[in-house]
C-alpha positions in Angstrom: 116.1 102.7 109.6 116.7 99.9 112.1 119.5 98.1 112.8 117.3 94.9 113.4 115.9 93.2 110.4 112.5 90.9 110.3 112.8 88.9 107.1 108.8 88.5 106.1 108.4 85.9 102.8 105.2 87.3 100.7 103.0 85.1 98.2 102.1 88.0 96.1 99.6 87.6 92.5 102.2 87.9 89.7 100.3 90.7 88.2 100.5 92.9 91.4 102.0 96.0 90.8 101.9 97.4 93.8 101.9 95.4 97.1 106.0 95.7 97.0 105.8 99.4 96.6 103.5 99.9 99.4 105.7 97.6 102.2 109.0 98.5 100.9 108.1 101.8 103.0 108.8 99.1 105.7 112.8 99.3 105.8 112.9 101.8 108.1 111.7 99.7 110.8 113.3 96.3 110.1 110.5 94.5 108.3 112.6 93.2 104.9 109.8 91.8 102.6 110.7 89.0 100.2 108.0 88.3 97.4 107.1 85.2 95.6 105.0 85.2 92.3 101.6 83.2 91.4 99.6 83.4 88.6 96.8 85.7 88.2 95.7 88.6 85.6 92.0 89.3 85.4 90.4 89.1 88.7 88.0 86.2 89.1 86.5 84.4 91.8 87.8 81.4 90.1 91.1 82.7 88.9 91.6 83.8 93.0 90.7 80.2 94.0 92.9 78.4 91.6 95.7 81.2 92.8 96.0 79.4 96.0 96.6 76.5 94.1 100.2 77.4 93.8 100.2 79.2 97.0 102.4 76.1 98.7 104.7 75.7 96.0 105.9 79.7 96.2 105.8 78.8 100.3 108.5 76.5 99.8 110.6 78.6 97.7 110.1 81.6 100.4 110.8 79.0 103.2 114.8 78.9 102.5 115.2 82.6 103.6 113.6 81.2 107.0 111.1 84.4 107.3 109.5 85.2 110.3 106.7 85.0 108.9 104.9 83.7 105.4 101.6 86.1 104.5 99.3 85.1 101.2 99.5 88.9 100.0 95.6 89.2 98.3 92.1 89.4 100.2 90.4 86.2 99.1 86.7 85.8 97.8 86.0 82.8 100.9 87.7 81.1 103.3 91.5 80.7 103.5 91.9 79.7 107.4 92.5 76.0 105.9 95.8 77.2 103.7 97.2 79.1 106.0 97.5 75.9 107.8 98.4 74.1 105.2 101.4 76.1 104.8 102.4 76.3 108.3 102.4 72.5 108.2 104.3 72.2 105.0 107.1 75.1 105.7 106.9 74.9 109.8 106.5 78.9 109.4 104.2 81.1 111.0 101.7 82.2 108.5 98.9 84.5 108.0 96.5 85.7 104.9 95.1 89.0 104.2 91.8 88.2 105.1 92.8 86.9 108.3 94.5 90.3 109.2 91.7 92.7 107.8 88.8 90.9 110.0 91.6 90.6 113.0 92.0 94.6 112.7 87.7 94.9 111.9 87.6 93.9 115.5 90.8 95.5 117.0 89.0 99.1 115.8 85.6 97.7 116.7 84.3 97.7 113.1 81.0 96.2 112.5 79.3 97.9 110.0 81.7 99.3 107.3 81.8 101.4 103.7 83.7 98.6 101.7 85.0 99.7 98.5 86.9 97.5 96.1 88.4 98.2 92.8 86.7 94.5 91.0 83.9 93.8 89.3 80.4 93.2 90.5 81.1 89.3 90.4 84.0 89.5 92.4 82.3 92.3 94.8 79.5 90.5 96.0 81.4 87.1 96.7 84.0 89.2 99.2 81.2 91.2 100.1 79.4 87.6 101.1 82.8 86.5 102.7 83.6 89.5 105.1 79.5 89.2 106.4 79.9 85.0 107.0 82.2 86.5 109.3 79.6 88.4 111.3 80.2 92.0 109.4 77.5 93.8 107.8 78.6 95.9 104.9 76.1 99.1 105.1 77.1 100.1 101.8 80.0 99.7 98.8 81.0 100.8 95.8 83.4 99.3 93.2 85.4 100.1 90.4 84.7 97.2 88.0 88.0 96.7 87.0 89.0 92.9 85.7 92.5 93.4 84.6 94.9 93.4 87.7 97.3 95.2 85.9 95.1 97.9 85.8 93.7 97.9 88.7 97.4 98.6 90.1 97.6 102.1 88.2 94.3 103.7 89.9 95.7 107.2 91.6 95.5 107.0 95.1 94.1 110.6 95.3 91.1 108.5 92.7 90.9 106.1 95.6 90.6 109.0 98.1 88.0 111.0 95.9 85.8 107.5 94.9 86.1 106.6 99.1 84.3 110.6 100.2 81.7 110.3 97.3 80.3 107.7 99.5 77.5 109.0 102.3 79.1 107.2 105.6 76.2 107.3 107.7 75.5 104.2 109.6 79.2 102.8 109.2 81.7 102.2 111.5 84.4 102.3 109.3 85.7 102.4 105.8 87.3 99.1 104.5 88.9 99.2 101.2 89.9 95.6 99.2 93.0 94.7 97.0 96.5 94.4 97.7 97.1 96.1 94.1 95.1 99.1 95.0 97.0 102.2 95.9 95.6 103.2 99.5 98.0 103.3 101.9 98.6 106.9 101.4 95.2 108.1 101.6 94.5 106.4 104.9 95.2 109.8 107.4 93.5 111.7 105.2 90.3 109.8 104.9 90.1 109.8 108.1 90.7 113.2 109.4 87.9 114.2 106.6 84.9 111.3 107.7 86.6 110.9 111.2 85.8 107.0 110.8 88.7 104.2 111.1 90.4 103.0 107.4 91.4 99.8 107.6 93.3 98.6 103.6 94.5 95.2 102.7 98.5 96.2 102.6 98.1 98.4 106.1 95.9 95.2 107.8 98.5 93.2 106.1 101.7 94.8 107.8 99.7 95.2 111.4 98.6 91.6 110.9 102.2 90.3 110.6 103.8 92.2 113.1 101.5 90.7 115.4 101.5 87.1 113.8 105.4 87.4 114.1 106.0 89.1 117.4 108.0 91.3 115.9 108.0 94.3 118.7 107.0 97.6 116.7 104.3 99.3 118.2 103.2 102.7 116.4 103.6 103.3 112.7 103.1 106.9 111.6 100.7 107.6 108.7 98.9 104.2 109.0 95.7 105.6 110.9 94.1 104.2 113.9 94.9 100.8 113.7 98.8 101.6 114.5 97.4 104.1 117.2 94.8 102.4 119.2 
């Protein structure tokens, strides 16, 4: 474990059971994630927007630990740049959202056309696809698991996520995007990249990468997280 510790505050949906699980492995790199929860049970566009209303309050609590970065730990269905700015203005701490990190990861890996995988319902899937495409990216194929309850999303095994991704023919795509910080996907990144020869971006992987960049943390490579951390 690194002797130097970088404390990072994360605003996470109340029903998320995966983000802490996936991010705790980065303790060995000195990345210490601290979490504040905001209400979310069912994943609907309205609930995702409502959740943002509690983000400032959560950020104030996280600010007490003086983190190097605060992150909003949920992939949005619409623009959230204003949310990051509002948090920064409130607590004077650099802030990044999952969506901002994901879009930066796409650009870094030169992913312009992607296969989009989501655990959510078709309604949320549609809103998020539209959000992604408004940023100038193209979704060539998409598939969702049609799960409404966020707690249930967190129970999907990584192997199921991998098989779900491999069931989609990848012709014409530059890479994969596996959405949702509550979907267990970090462990399948390397295998999926080897089997498809395409870069893979997941919500939590991109979030960690974005936090490192935003906080100017001197970590260059992390094994097991695909091309994003080795390019």
